[in-house]
C-alpha positions as CSV (number, residue, x, y, z in Angstrom):
1,M,-15.9,-6.1,-2.0
2,K,-12.6,-6.7,-3.8
3,K,-9.2,-7.3,-2.4
4,Y,-6.6,-4.6,-3.0
5,E,-2.9,-4.0,-2.5
6,A,-1.6,-0.4,-2.0
7,V,2.0,0.7,-2.0
8,F,2.9,4.2,-0.8
9,I,6.2,6.0,-0.9
10,L,6.4,8.7,1.7
11,D,8.7,11.7,1.9
12,I,11.2,11.1,4.7
13,R,11.2,14.7,5.7
14,K,7.4,14.9,6.1
15,A,6.6,11.4,7.5
16,D,7.1,11.5,11.3
17,D,7.8,8.4,13.4
18,E,8.7,6.2,10.3
19,A,5.2,6.6,8.9
20,E,3.5,4.8,11.8
21,G,1.0,7.6,12.0
22,F,0.3,7.4,8.3
23,S,-0.4,3.6,8.6
24,K,-2.9,4.2,11.4
25,E,-4.6,7.0,9.4
26,F,-4.9,4.8,6.3
27,A,-6.4,1.9,8.3
28,E,-8.9,4.3,9.9
29,L,-9.8,5.6,6.4
30,V,-10.4,2.1,5.0
31,T,-12.6,1.1,7.9
32,S,-14.5,4.3,7.8
33,L,-15.3,3.7,4.2
34,G,-16.8,0.2,5.1
35,G,-13.7,-1.8,4.2
36,V,-11.7,-4.4,6.0
37,M,-8.0,-3.7,6.7
38,G,-5.7,-6.6,6.2
39,E,-2.0,-6.8,6.6
40,T,0.3,-3.7,6.8
41,I,3.9,-4.2,5.8
42,P,6.4,-1.4,6.6
43,M,9.2,-1.9,4.1
44,G,11.4,0.8,5.5
45,R,13.6,3.4,3.9
46,K,15.0,2.7,0.4
47,Q,17.2,4.7,-1.9
48,F,15.6,5.7,-5.3
49,T,17.3,5.0,-8.6
50,Y,16.5,8.5,-9.6
51,E,15.3,11.5,-7.6
52,I,11.6,12.1,-7.1
53,N,10.7,15.7,-6.2
54,R,14.3,16.3,-5.3
55,R,14.3,13.4,-2.8
56,K,16.8,10.6,-2.9
57,A,15.0,8.2,-0.6
58,G,11.6,7.4,0.7
59,I,9.7,5.3,3.2
60,Y,7.8,2.4,1.6
61,L,4.6,1.0,3.0
62,D,2.5,-2.0,1.6
63,F,-1.2,-2.3,2.6
64,F,-3.6,-5.1,2.0
65,F,-7.4,-4.4,2.3
66,E,-10.9,-5.2,1.1
67,L,-13.1,-2.4,-0.1
68,D,-15.9,-1.5,-2.5
69,P,-14.4,-0.5,-5.9
70,L,-16.1,2.9,-5.9
71,K,-14.6,3.7,-2.5
72,V,-11.1,3.1,-3.8
73,I,-11.5,6.3,-6.0
74,E,-12.0,8.3,-2.8
75,I,-8.7,6.9,-1.4
76,K,-6.9,7.8,-4.6
77,D,-8.3,11.3,-4.5
78,K,-7.5,11.9,-0.9
79,Y,-3.8,11.0,-1.3
80,K,-3.3,12.5,-4.7
81,L,-2.5,15.9,-3.2
82,D,-1.1,14.8,0.2
83,P,2.4,16.4,0.6
84,R,3.7,13.3,2.5
85,V,3.0,11.0,-0.4
86,L,5.6,10.9,-3.2
87,R,4.1,8.0,-5.1
88,N,1.3,5.6,-4.6
89,L,-0.1,2.6,-6.4
90,I,-3.4,0.7,-5.7
91,I,-4.0,-2.5,-7.6
92,I,-6.5,-5.4,-7.3
93,D,-5.0,-8.3,-5.4
94,E,-5.7,-11.4,-7.4
95,R,-3.3,-13.8,-5.7
96,P,-4.8,-17.2,-4.6
97,E,-5.6,-17.6,-0.9
98,S,-3.3,-20.6,-0.5
99,P,-0.8,-22.4,-2.7
100,T,-2.0,-25.5,-4.5
101,T,-0.5,-28.6,-3.0
102,N,-1.7,-31.1,-5.6
103,I,1.0,-30.3,-8.1
104,K,3.1,-33.3,-9.1
105,L,6.3,-33.0,-11.0
106,N,7.4,-35.8,-13.3
107,L,11.2,-35.7,-13.2
108,E,12.1,-38.8,-15.3
């Protein structure tokens, strides 16, 4: 299984309760596909630089999870036609687990 990060922008008019229901639905989908749900970061409402589907703002959500790469395609297909989702992006999370503490700076 690989680690992934997914960012979703939801339509304010179609996402009830500040997208809390969407977060639960996404977590259930990942676990039903055999993955492990990590951290969920609700980033709140943000104004767009330009309109997306005649909307001027959206609700941003950031998810971290582990899943089989073939199952990620199922997630993309499920949310491709979802009317609540204005945009989504799923990428492989390649950040290190913890920062390295053995770095020494020579400031002479």
